[in-house]
C-alpha positions as YAML, in Angstrom:
chain: A
units: angstrom
residues:
- id: 1
  name: UNK
  ca: [-79.29, 2.71, 2.69]
- id: 2
  name: UNK
  ca: [-75.92, 4.35, 1.95]
- id: 3
  name: UNK
  ca: [-74.64, 3.18, 5.33]
- id: 4
  name: UNK
  ca: [-75.55, -0.38, 4.42]
- id: 5
  name: UNK
  ca: [-73.45, -0.22, 1.24]
- id: 6
  name: UNK
  ca: [-70.44, 1.37, 2.94]
- id: 7
  name: UNK
  ca: [-70.05, -1.35, 5.58]
- id: 8
  name: UNK
  ca: [-69.73, -4.29, 3.10]
- id: 9
  name: UNK
  ca: [-67.39, -2.17, 0.97]
- id: 10
  name: UNK
  ca: [-65.11, -1.64, 3.99]
- id: 11
  name: UNK
  ca: [-65.06, -5.36, 4.72]
- id: 12
  name: UNK
  ca: [-64.26, -6.05, 1.08]
- id: 13
  name: UNK
  ca: [-61.39, -3.53, 1.09]
- id: 14
  name: UNK
  ca: [-60.18, -4.83, 4.44]
- id: 15
  name: UNK
  ca: [-60.12, -8.35, 3.02]
- id: 16
  name: UNK
  ca: [-58.09, -7.18, 0.02]
- id: 17
  name: UNK
  ca: [-55.68, -5.32, 2.22]
- id: 18
  name: UNK
  ca: [-55.26, -8.36, 4.43]
- id: 19
  name: UNK
  ca: [-54.65, -10.57, 1.40]
- id: 20
  name: UNK
  ca: [-51.93, -8.21, 0.18]
- id: 21
  name: UNK
  ca: [-50.24, -8.23, 3.58]
- id: 22
  name: UNK
  ca: [-50.45, -12.00, 3.76]
- id: 23
  name: UNK
  ca: [-49.06, -12.29, 0.24]
- id: 24
  name: UNK
  ca: [-46.14, -9.97, 1.05]
- id: 25
  name: UNK
  ca: [-45.39, -11.88, 4.25]
- id: 26
  name: UNK
  ca: [-45.20, -15.18, 2.38]
- id: 27
  name: UNK
  ca: [-43.14, -13.88, -0.56]
- id: 28
  name: UNK
  ca: [-39.78, -15.59, -0.24]
- id: 29
  name: UNK
  ca: [-36.92, -13.28, 0.59]
- id: 30
  name: UNK
  ca: [-33.65, -14.13, -1.11]
- id: 31
  name: UNK
  ca: [-30.96, -14.57, 1.47]
- id: 32
  name: UNK
  ca: [-27.36, -13.92, 0.58]
- id: 33
  name: UNK
  ca: [-24.91, -16.60, 1.66]
- id: 34
  name: UNK
  ca: [-21.68, -15.90, 3.46]
- id: 35
  name: UNK
  ca: [-19.77, -16.94, 0.33]
- id: 36
  name: UNK
  ca: [-21.75, -14.58, -1.91]
- id: 37
  name: UNK
  ca: [-21.00, -11.73, 0.49]
- id: 38
  name: UNK
  ca: [-17.29, -12.58, 0.58]
- id: 39
  name: UNK
  ca: [-17.17, -12.80, -3.23]
- id: 40
  name: UNK
  ca: [-19.00, -9.49, -3.74]
- id: 41
  name: UNK
  ca: [-16.72, -7.72, -1.26]
- id: 42
  name: UNK
  ca: [-13.61, -9.18, -2.89]
- id: 43
  name: UNK
  ca: [-14.76, -8.18, -6.39]
- id: 44
  name: UNK
  ca: [-15.38, -4.64, -5.12]
- id: 45
  name: UNK
  ca: [-11.83, -4.51, -3.73]
- id: 46
  name: UNK
  ca: [-10.42, -5.90, -6.99]
- id: 47
  name: UNK
  ca: [-12.35, -3.27, -8.94]
- id: 48
  name: UNK
  ca: [-10.98, -0.61, -6.59]
- id: 49
  name: UNK
  ca: [-7.46, -1.82, -7.34]
- id: 50
  name: UNK
  ca: [-8.08, -1.85, -11.10]
- id: 51
  name: UNK
  ca: [-9.57, 1.65, -10.89]
- id: 52
  name: UNK
  ca: [-6.44, 2.79, -9.05]
- id: 53
  name: UNK
  ca: [-3.82, 1.37, -11.42]
- id: 54
  name: UNK
  ca: [-5.60, 1.62, -14.80]
- id: 55
  name: UNK
  ca: [-5.69, 5.45, -15.10]
- id: 56
  name: UNK
  ca: [-1.96, 5.63, -14.36]
- id: 57
  name: UNK
  ca: [-1.17, 3.10, -17.07]
- id: 58
  name: UNK
  ca: [-3.59, 4.66, -19.56]
- id: 59
  name: UNK
  ca: [-2.07, 8.07, -18.92]
- id: 60
  name: UNK
  ca: [1.42, 6.78, -19.71]
- id: 61
  name: UNK
  ca: [0.14, 5.13, -22.91]
- id: 62
  name: UNK
  ca: [-1.68, 8.32, -23.90]
- id: 63
  name: UNK
  ca: [1.47, 10.40, -23.46]
- id: 64
  name: UNK
  ca: [3.54, 7.80, -25.36]
- id: 65
  name: UNK
  ca: [1.55, 5.45, -27.63]
- id: 66
  name: UNK
  ca: [4.71, 3.42, -28.38]
- id: 67
  name: UNK
  ca: [4.45, 1.77, -24.94]
- id: 68
  name: UNK
  ca: [7.99, 2.75, -23.98]
- id: 69
  name: UNK
  ca: [6.81, 4.88, -21.03]
- id: 70
  name: UNK
  ca: [4.24, 2.25, -20.10]
- id: 71
  name: UNK
  ca: [6.96, -0.37, -19.67]
- id: 72
  name: UNK
  ca: [9.00, 2.10, -17.62]
- id: 73
  name: UNK
  ca: [5.95, 2.90, -15.46]
- id: 74
  name: UNK
  ca: [5.20, -0.79, -14.90]
- id: 75
  name: UNK
  ca: [8.79, -1.56, -13.99]
- id: 76
  name: UNK
  ca: [9.02, 1.38, -11.59]
- id: 77
  name: UNK
  ca: [5.51, 1.43, -10.11]
- id: 78
  name: UNK
  ca: [3.28, -1.61, -10.63]
- id: 79
  name: UNK
  ca: [4.51, -3.62, -7.65]
- id: 80
  name: UNK
  ca: [4.59, -0.52, -5.42]
- id: 81
  name: UNK
  ca: [1.06, 0.46, -6.44]
- id: 82
  name: UNK
  ca: [-0.10, -3.04, -5.49]
- id: 83
  name: UNK
  ca: [1.66, -2.85, -2.11]
- id: 84
  name: UNK
  ca: [0.21, 0.61, -1.43]
- id: 85
  name: UNK
  ca: [-3.31, -0.56, -2.29]
- id: 86
  name: UNK
  ca: [-2.96, -3.59, 0.00]
- id: 87
  name: UNK
  ca: [-1.96, -1.32, 2.90]
- id: 88
  name: UNK
  ca: [-5.42, 0.27, 2.69]
- id: 89
  name: UNK
  ca: [-7.22, -3.07, 2.94]
- id: 90
  name: UNK
  ca: [-8.18, -5.02, 6.07]
- id: 91
  name: UNK
  ca: [-5.38, -7.31, 7.25]
- id: 92
  name: UNK
  ca: [-7.23, -10.47, 6.20]
- id: 93
  name: UNK
  ca: [-7.31, -9.61, 2.47]
- id: 94
  name: UNK
  ca: [-4.58, -9.17, -0.12]
- id: 95
  name: UNK
  ca: [-4.79, -8.28, -3.82]
- id: 96
  name: UNK
  ca: [-2.30, -9.53, -6.39]
- id: 97
  name: UNK
  ca: [-1.97, -10.00, -10.13]
- id: 98
  name: UNK
  ca: [-1.03, -13.16, -11.97]
- id: 99
  name: UNK
  ca: [-1.24, -14.78, -15.38]
- id: 100
  name: UNK
  ca: [-0.31, -17.98, -17.15]
- id: 101
  name: UNK
  ca: [1.82, -15.86, -19.45]
- id: 102
  name: UNK
  ca: [3.30, -13.46, -16.90]
- id: 103
  name: UNK
  ca: [5.89, -10.77, -17.46]
- id: 104
  name: UNK
  ca: [7.23, -10.16, -13.97]
- id: 105
  name: UNK
  ca: [8.43, -13.27, -12.10]
- id: 106
  name: UNK
  ca: [6.92, -11.70, -8.94]
- id: 107
  name: UNK
  ca: [3.51, -12.37, -10.53]
- id: 108
  name: UNK
  ca: [4.19, -16.03, -11.27]
- id: 109
  name: UNK
  ca: [1.07, -18.15, -10.62]
- id: 110
  name: UNK
  ca: [0.97, -20.98, -8.13]
- id: 111
  name: UNK
  ca: [-0.66, -24.34, -8.89]
- id: 112
  name: UNK
  ca: [-4.10, -23.22, -7.69]
- id: 113
  name: UNK
  ca: [-3.89, -20.09, -9.86]
- id: 114
  name: UNK
  ca: [-2.93, -22.16, -12.90]
- id: 115
  name: UNK
  ca: [-5.83, -24.57, -12.39]
- id: 116
  name: UNK
  ca: [-8.39, -21.77, -12.00]
- id: 117
  name: UNK
  ca: [-7.10, -19.81, -15.01]
- id: 118
  name: UNK
  ca: [-7.04, -22.92, -17.22]
- id: 119
  name: UNK
  ca: [-10.65, -23.62, -16.20]
- id: 120
  name: UNK
  ca: [-11.60, -20.03, -17.06]
- id: 121
  name: UNK
  ca: [-9.99, -20.34, -20.47]
- id: 122
  name: UNK
  ca: [-11.66, -23.70, -21.13]
- id: 123
  name: UNK
  ca: [-15.09, -22.41, -20.11]
- id: 124
  name: UNK
  ca: [-14.55, -19.13, -21.99]
- id: 125
  name: UNK
  ca: [-15.94, -17.21, -19.04]
- id: 126
  name: UNK
  ca: [-14.90, -13.75, -18.02]
- id: 127
  name: UNK
  ca: [-16.92, -13.82, -14.81]
- id: 128
  name: UNK
  ca: [-15.26, -13.71, -11.38]
- id: 129
  name: UNK
  ca: [-14.70, -17.10, -9.74]
- id: 130
  name: UNK
  ca: [-14.37, -17.88, -6.05]
- id: 131
  name: UNK
  ca: [-12.75, -20.96, -4.59]
- id: 132
  name: UNK
  ca: [-12.27, -22.08, -1.01]
- id: 133
  name: UNK
  ca: [-8.80, -23.06, 0.15]
- id: 134
  name: UNK
  ca: [-7.58, -24.58, 3.42]
- id: 135
  name: UNK
  ca: [-6.88, -21.14, 4.86]
- id: 136
  name: UNK
  ca: [-9.55, -18.99, 3.24]
- id: 137
  name: UNK
  ca: [-10.96, -17.98, -0.12]
- id: 138
  name: UNK
  ca: [-9.60, -16.74, -3.40]
- id: 139
  name: UNK
  ca: [-11.61, -14.61, -5.78]
- id: 140
  name: UNK
  ca: [-10.30, -14.38, -9.34]
- id: 141
  name: UNK
  ca: [-11.40, -11.61, -11.68]
- id: 142
  name: UNK
  ca: [-10.28, -12.28, -15.27]
- id: 143
  name: UNK
  ca: [-8.82, -9.58, -17.48]
- id: 144
  name: UNK
  ca: [-9.25, -9.43, -21.24]
- id: 145
  name: UNK
  ca: [-6.53, -8.07, -23.46]
- id: 146
  name: UNK
  ca: [-7.87, -4.74, -24.72]
- id: 147
  name: UNK
  ca: [-6.54, -2.66, -27.61]
- id: 148
  name: UNK
  ca: [-4.20, -0.47, -25.51]
- id: 149
  name: UNK
  ca: [-2.73, -3.63, -23.92]
- id: 150
  name: UNK
  ca: [-1.50, -4.82, -27.33]
- id: 151
  name: UNK
  ca: [1.05, -2.00, -27.34]
- id: 152
  name: UNK
  ca: [3.13, -3.99, -24.84]
- id: 153
  name: UNK
  ca: [1.50, -7.44, -24.88]
- id: 154
  name: UNK
  ca: [0.71, -7.99, -28.57]
- id: 155
  name: UNK
  ca: [2.83, -9.48, -31.33]
- id: 156
  name: UNK
  ca: [6.43, -8.73, -30.39]
- id: 157
  name: UNK
  ca: [7.32, -8.35, -34.09]
- id: 158
  name: UNK
  ca: [4.79, -5.51, -34.43]
- id: 159
  name: UNK
  ca: [5.79, -3.61, -31.28]
- id: 160
  name: UNK
  ca: [7.98, -0.54, -31.13]
- id: 161
  name: UNK
  ca: [11.61, -1.82, -31.12]
- id: 162
  name: UNK
  ca: [12.51, 0.37, -28.10]
- id: 163
  name: UNK
  ca: [9.56, -1.05, -26.17]
- id: 164
  name: UNK
  ca: [10.71, -4.58, -27.03]
- id: 165
  name: UNK
  ca: [14.25, -3.69, -25.95]
- id: 166
  name: UNK
  ca: [12.95, -2.41, -22.59]
- id: 167
  name: UNK
  ca: [10.81, -5.52, -22.09]
- id: 168
  name: UNK
  ca: [13.87, -7.71, -22.70]
- id: 169
  name: UNK
  ca: [15.98, -5.50, -20.42]
- id: 170
  name: UNK
  ca: [13.54, -5.36, -17.48]
- id: 171
  name: UNK
  ca: [11.88, -8.75, -17.92]
- id: 172
  name: UNK
  ca: [14.33, -11.24, -19.44]
- id: 173
  name: UNK
  ca: [11.93, -14.14, -18.72]
- id: 174
  name: UNK
  ca: [8.91, -12.38, -20.25]
- id: 175
  name: UNK
  ca: [6.06, -14.65, -21.35]
- id: 176
  name: UNK
  ca: [3.40, -11.93, -21.65]
- id: 177
  name: UNK
  ca: [3.37, -11.23, -25.37]
- id: 178
  name: UNK
  ca: [1.70, -12.59, -28.47]
- id: 179
  name: UNK
  ca: [-1.80, -11.75, -27.28]
- id: 180
  name: UNK
  ca: [-4.63, -10.77, -29.59]
- id: 181
  name: UNK
  ca: [-7.57, -8.48, -28.90]
- id: 182
  name: UNK
  ca: [-9.91, -9.90, -26.21]
- id: 183
  name: UNK
  ca: [-7.61, -12.81, -25.35]
- id: 184
  name: UNK
  ca: [-7.60, -13.92, -21.73]
- id: 185
  name: UNK
  ca: [-4.73, -11.87, -20.28]
- id: 186
  name: UNK
  ca: [-4.67, -12.99, -16.66]
- id: 187
  name: UNK
  ca: [-6.42, -12.29, -13.36]
- id: 188
  name: UNK
  ca: [-6.48, -10.03, -10.37]
- id: 189
  name: UNK
  ca: [-6.78, -12.22, -7.27]
- id: 190
  name: UNK
  ca: [-8.17, -11.32, -3.87]
- id: 191
  name: UNK
  ca: [-7.00, -13.71, -1.16]
- id: 192
  name: UNK
  ca: [-9.15, -13.67, 1.96]
- id: 193
  name: UNK
  ca: [-8.04, -15.40, 5.17]
- id: 194
  name: UNK
  ca: [-10.67, -17.20, 7.25]
...
């Protein structure tokens, strides 16, 4: 009699097991599009760049909270750090910084940059955005103005006078001041060629 009970139990378990396998086989698998992959890779490269340059800037601000050394560091190193980082990337991708209110004319935005940043500001989003261009893709990661940034990008009337003097000396066409905490500061852009 025990044998008779075991056989139906095995069929019952086998049926359950088969149902689970069938259910797993029919569960939709989320596929990642080419664009999502490109965007994720670009954001990772942007984050790598930010993680390279941020500690250097924070170190200079820590050693001199007036921002005077920070301005000197930016003038002497920011463009070179960007070039050095780009040398480590594949030849089809380039990282750069830009803003609507830029300090260095080398970071002046083009028309596409301006349009994207204005849309970010209007939508109040701080999420990365990817657009397709004729030659490739651009991924924009917005930057918020944090407390340490105000040392050199806040109200010019509240800044250290020597810092202001250096800003005027190094960046006579400076637009990157007058920000408040958490204001949209600008973007780091990854340009990817097709």
